[in-house]
C-alpha positions in Angstrom: 0.0 0.0 0.1 2.8 2.5 0.7 4.7 2.0 -2.2 1.7 3.1 -4.6 1.5 6.2 -2.4 5.6 6.8 -3.0 5.3 6.3 -6.6 6.5 8.9 -9.1 5.1 10.2 -12.1 7.8 11.6 -14.7 5.8 13.7 -17.6 8.2 15.2 -20.2 7.3 19.1 -21.2 8.4 21.1 -23.6 11.4 23.8 -23.0 9.1 26.5 -24.9 6.0 25.9 -22.9 7.9 26.2 -19.5 9.9 29.3 -20.7 6.6 30.8 -21.7 5.0 30.0 -18.6 8.2 31.1 -16.1 8.1 34.2 -18.5 4.1 35.2 -17.3 5.5 34.4 -13.9 8.4 37.5 -14.5 5.4 39.6 -15.9 3.4 38.9 -12.5 6.0 39.2 -10.2 7.4 42.3 -11.7 3.9 43.7 -11.6 3.2 42.6 -7.7 6.5 44.7 -7.1 5.6 47.9 -8.9 2.4 47.7 -7.4 3.6 47.1 -4.1 6.1 50.3 -4.6 3.3 52.6 -5.9 4.8 52.3 -8.9 3.6 53.2 -12.6 2.2 50.1 -14.3 2.3 52.2 -17.3 5.8 52.4 -17.9 7.2 49.1 -19.1 10.7 49.4 -18.5 10.4 50.5 -14.6 8.1 47.8 -14.0 10.6 44.7 -16.1 13.4 46.4 -13.7 11.8 45.5 -11.0 12.7 41.6 -11.2 16.2 42.8 -13.0 19.6 41.5 -11.0 17.2 39.0 -8.8 15.5 35.2 -9.0 12.2 34.5 -8.5 10.8 30.8 -8.5 9.9 29.1 -11.9 7.8 25.6 -12.7 11.2 24.2 -13.4 13.1 26.1 -10.4 14.7 29.5 -9.8 14.7 31.9 -13.0 17.4 34.1 -12.1 17.6 37.4 -14.4 20.8 39.1 -14.5 21.7 43.2 -14.0 20.0 44.1 -18.0 17.1 41.8 -17.3 18.4 38.7 -19.7 17.5 35.1 -18.2 20.4 33.2 -17.1 19.9 30.0 -18.7 22.0 26.4 -18.9 22.0 24.9 -22.2 23.5 21.9 -24.2 24.2 22.5 -27.3 24.4 18.7 -29.7 26.1 17.9 -32.7 24.6 15.7 -35.3 27.6 13.5 -36.0 26.1 10.9 -38.1 22.4 12.5 -40.1 21.8 8.9 -41.4 21.3 7.2 -37.8 20.5 10.8 -36.4 22.7 10.4 -33.2 24.0 13.2 -31.2 26.9 13.9 -29.4 27.2 16.9 -26.8 
């Protein structure tokens, strides 16, 4: 009975879907901070800068934004070394 309760379900989700969701969270976090500071929600740059050089919780884990507003992300680059077998290497 306990083993059934501890089973883990792994779902593979497209990276772009999670990035879009994290982008929506970014906007929500930025607007929440702007409103909390009585800022101008019509000033898009000021709103975006509320989350610059900061980290907030995203759907796949912490989302880090650098000092110029770019997301700090880790990517792997794959090289297709055999196009007939479609084999990749890192």
